[in-house]
ROSEBA-234535 format. One record per atom (N, C-alpha, C): residue number from 1; atom name; z, x, y. Coordinates in steps of 0.2 Angstrom, whole numbers, plus 5000, padded with zeros to 4 digits. Example, Ala and Ser with C-alpha at 12.3 -4.5 7.8 and 13.67 -1.06 7.14 Angstrom:
<ketis>
(1; N; (5039; 5066; 4972))
(1; CA; (5039; 5062; 4978))
(1; C; (5039; 5066; 4984))
(2; N; (5035; 5064; 4989))
(2; CA; (5036; 5068; 4995))
(2; C; (5039; 5064; 5000))
</ketis>
This chain:
<ketis>
(1; N; (4618; 4816; 5415))
(1; CA; (4615; 4818; 5408))
(1; C; (4620; 4823; 5404))
(2; N; (4623; 4827; 5408))
(2; CA; (4628; 4832; 5405))
(2; C; (4634; 4828; 5402))
(3; N; (4636; 4823; 5405))
(3; CA; (4641; 4819; 5403))
(3; C; (4639; 4815; 5397))
(4; N; (4633; 4813; 5396))
(4; CA; (4631; 4809; 5390))
(4; C; (4631; 4814; 5384))
(5; N; (4629; 4820; 5385))
(5; CA; (4629; 4825; 5379))
(5; C; (4636; 4827; 5378))
(6; N; (4641; 4827; 5383))
(6; CA; (4648; 4829; 5382))
(6; C; (4651; 4823; 5378))
(7; N; (4649; 4817; 5379))
(7; CA; (4652; 4811; 5376))
(7; C; (4650; 4811; 5369))
(8; N; (4644; 4813; 5367))
(8; CA; (4641; 4813; 5360))
(8; C; (4645; 4819; 5356))
(9; N; (4646; 4825; 5359))
(9; CA; (4649; 4830; 5356))
(9; C; (4657; 4828; 5355))
(10; N; (4660; 4825; 5360))
(10; CA; (4667; 4823; 5359))
(10; C; (4667; 4818; 5353))
(11; N; (4663; 4813; 5353))
(11; CA; (4663; 4808; 5348))
(11; C; (4662; 4812; 5341))
(12; N; (4657; 4816; 5340))
(12; CA; (4656; 4819; 5334))
(12; C; (4662; 4824; 5331))
(13; N; (4664; 4828; 5336))
(13; CA; (4669; 4832; 5334))
(13; C; (4676; 4829; 5333))
(14; N; (4677; 4824; 5336))
(14; CA; (4683; 4820; 5335))
(14; C; (4683; 4816; 5329))
(15; N; (4677; 4813; 5327))
(15; CA; (4677; 4810; 5321))
(15; C; (4678; 4815; 5315))
(16; N; (4674; 4821; 5316))
(16; CA; (4675; 4826; 5310))
(16; C; (4682; 4828; 5310))
(17; N; (4686; 4829; 5315))
(17; CA; (4692; 4832; 5315))
(17; C; (4697; 4826; 5312))
(18; N; (4696; 4820; 5314))
(18; CA; (4700; 4815; 5311))
(18; C; (4699; 4814; 5303))
(19; N; (4692; 4814; 5301))
(19; CA; (4691; 4814; 5294))
(19; C; (4694; 4819; 5290))
(20; N; (4693; 4826; 5292))
(20; CA; (4696; 4831; 5289))
(20; C; (4704; 4831; 5289))
(21; N; (4707; 4829; 5294))
(21; CA; (4714; 4828; 5294))
(21; C; (4716; 4823; 5290))
(22; N; (4713; 4817; 5289))
(22; CA; (4715; 4812; 5285))
(22; C; (4714; 4814; 5277))
(23; N; (4709; 4818; 5276))
(23; CA; (4708; 4820; 5269))
(23; C; (4713; 4825; 5267))
(24; N; (4715; 4830; 5272))
(24; CA; (4719; 4835; 5270))
(24; C; (4726; 4832; 5269))
(25; N; (4728; 4827; 5273))
(25; CA; (4735; 4824; 5273))
(25; C; (4735; 4818; 5268))
(26; N; (4730; 4817; 5264))
(26; CA; (4730; 4811; 5260))
(26; C; (4732; 4805; 5263))
(27; N; (4729; 4804; 5269))
(27; CA; (4731; 4797; 5273))
(27; C; (4724; 4794; 5274))
(28; N; (4725; 4788; 5277))
(28; CA; (4719; 4783; 5278))
(28; C; (4716; 4786; 5284))
(29; N; (4709; 4786; 5284))
(29; CA; (4705; 4787; 5290))
(29; C; (4704; 4781; 5294))
(30; N; (4705; 4782; 5301))
(30; CA; (4705; 4777; 5306))
(30; C; (4699; 4779; 5311))
(31; N; (4694; 4775; 5310))
(31; CA; (4688; 4776; 5314))
(31; C; (4690; 4774; 5321))
(32; N; (4694; 4769; 5322))
(32; CA; (4695; 4766; 5329))
(32; C; (4700; 4771; 5333))
(33; N; (4705; 4774; 5330))
(33; CA; (4709; 4779; 5333))
(33; C; (4705; 4785; 5335))
(34; N; (4700; 4787; 5330))
(34; CA; (4696; 4793; 5332))
(34; C; (4692; 4791; 5338))
(35; N; (4689; 4785; 5339))
(35; CA; (4685; 4783; 5344))
(35; C; (4689; 4783; 5351))
(36; N; (4695; 4781; 5350))
(36; CA; (4699; 4781; 5356))
(36; C; (4701; 4788; 5359))
(37; N; (4703; 4792; 5354))
(37; CA; (4704; 4799; 5355))
(37; C; (4698; 4802; 5359))
(38; N; (4692; 4801; 5356))
(38; CA; (4686; 4804; 5359))
(38; C; (4685; 4802; 5366))
(39; N; (4686; 4795; 5368))
(39; CA; (4686; 4793; 5374))
(39; C; (4691; 4796; 5379))
(40; N; (4697; 4797; 5377))
(40; CA; (4702; 4800; 5381))
(40; C; (4700; 4808; 5382))
(41; N; (4698; 4811; 5377))
(41; CA; (4696; 4818; 5378))
(41; C; (4690; 4818; 5383))
(42; N; (4685; 4814; 5382))
(42; CA; (4679; 4814; 5387))
(42; C; (4682; 4813; 5394))
(43; N; (4686; 4808; 5395))
(43; CA; (4689; 4807; 5402))
(43; C; (4692; 4814; 5405))
(44; N; (4696; 4817; 5400))
(44; CA; (4700; 4823; 5402))
(44; C; (4695; 4828; 5404))
(45; N; (4690; 4829; 5400))
(45; CA; (4685; 4835; 5401))
(45; C; (4682; 4834; 5408))
(46; N; (4680; 4827; 5409))
(46; CA; (4676; 4826; 5415))
(46; C; (4681; 4827; 5421))
(47; N; (4687; 4825; 5421))
(47; CA; (4691; 4826; 5426))
(47; C; (4693; 4833; 5428))
(48; N; (4694; 4837; 5422))
(48; CA; (4695; 4844; 5423))
(48; C; (4689; 4847; 5426))
(49; N; (4683; 4846; 5424))
(49; CA; (4677; 4849; 5426))
(49; C; (4676; 4847; 5434))
(50; N; (4678; 4841; 5436))
(50; CA; (4677; 4839; 5443))
(50; C; (4682; 4843; 5447))
(51; N; (4688; 4843; 5445))
(51; CA; (4694; 4847; 5448))
(51; C; (4692; 4854; 5449))
(52; N; (4689; 4857; 5444))
(52; CA; (4687; 4864; 5445))
(52; C; (4682; 4865; 5449))
(53; N; (4677; 4861; 5450))
(53; CA; (4671; 4861; 5454))
(53; C; (4674; 4861; 5461))
(54; N; (4679; 4856; 5463))
(54; CA; (4681; 4855; 5469))
(54; C; (4685; 4861; 5471))
(55; N; (4689; 4863; 5467))
(55; CA; (4693; 4869; 5468))
(55; C; (4689; 4875; 5470))
(56; N; (4684; 4876; 5466))
(56; CA; (4679; 4882; 5467))
(56; C; (4676; 4881; 5474))
(57; N; (4674; 4875; 5476))
(57; CA; (4671; 4873; 5482))
(57; C; (4675; 4875; 5488))
(58; N; (4682; 4873; 5487))
(58; CA; (4686; 4875; 5493))
(58; C; (4687; 4882; 5493))
(59; N; (4688; 4886; 5488))
(59; CA; (4688; 4893; 5488))
(59; C; (4683; 4896; 5491))
(60; N; (4677; 4894; 5490))
(60; CA; (4671; 4897; 5493))
(60; C; (4671; 4896; 5500))
(61; N; (4672; 4890; 5502))
(61; CA; (4672; 4888; 5510))
(61; C; (4678; 4892; 5513))
(62; N; (4683; 4894; 5510))
(62; CA; (4688; 4897; 5514))
(62; C; (4686; 4905; 5514))
(63; N; (4683; 4907; 5509))
(63; CA; (4681; 4915; 5509))
(63; C; (4675; 4916; 5514))
(64; N; (4671; 4911; 5516))
(64; CA; (4665; 4913; 5520))
(64; C; (4667; 4914; 5527))
(65; N; (4665; 4919; 5530))
(65; CA; (4667; 4921; 5537))
(65; C; (4664; 4916; 5542))
(66; N; (4667; 4916; 5548))
(66; CA; (4664; 4912; 5553))
(66; C; (4658; 4915; 5556))
(67; N; (4653; 4911; 5558))
(67; CA; (4647; 4914; 5561))
(67; C; (4648; 4915; 5568))
(68; N; (4647; 4921; 5571))
(68; CA; (4649; 4922; 5578))
(68; C; (4642; 4921; 5582))
(69; N; (4643; 4919; 5588))
(69; CA; (4637; 4918; 5592))
(69; C; (4634; 4925; 5594))
(70; N; (4627; 4925; 5592))
(70; CA; (4624; 4932; 5593))
(70; C; (4622; 4933; 5600))
(71; N; (4622; 4928; 5605))
(71; CA; (4621; 4929; 5612))
(71; C; (4627; 4933; 5616))
(72; N; (4633; 4932; 5613))
(72; CA; (4638; 4934; 5617))
(72; C; (4640; 4941; 5613))
(73; N; (4640; 4946; 5617))
(73; CA; (4641; 4953; 5615))
(73; C; (4647; 4956; 5619))
(74; N; (4651; 4959; 5616))
(74; CA; (4657; 4963; 5620))
(74; C; (4656; 4970; 5619))
(75; N; (4656; 4973; 5625))
(75; CA; (4655; 4981; 5625))
(75; C; (4660; 4984; 5628))
</ketis>
């Protein structure tokens, strides 16, 4: 569900950016290139998000101490 919302926002913001950029530069607005850019941005955001989750998971598992056996005591 979060990727659907991310895709919608990527589409809207990219279309807006391309429209404003074309208006400011007095050039032709290209809906297709804006859509392709939105798809590329969405893929990059999803990949970076997954890499950060994986990296955070590895960091947490390395920081957790090993559980020792409670029956063995050294005095």
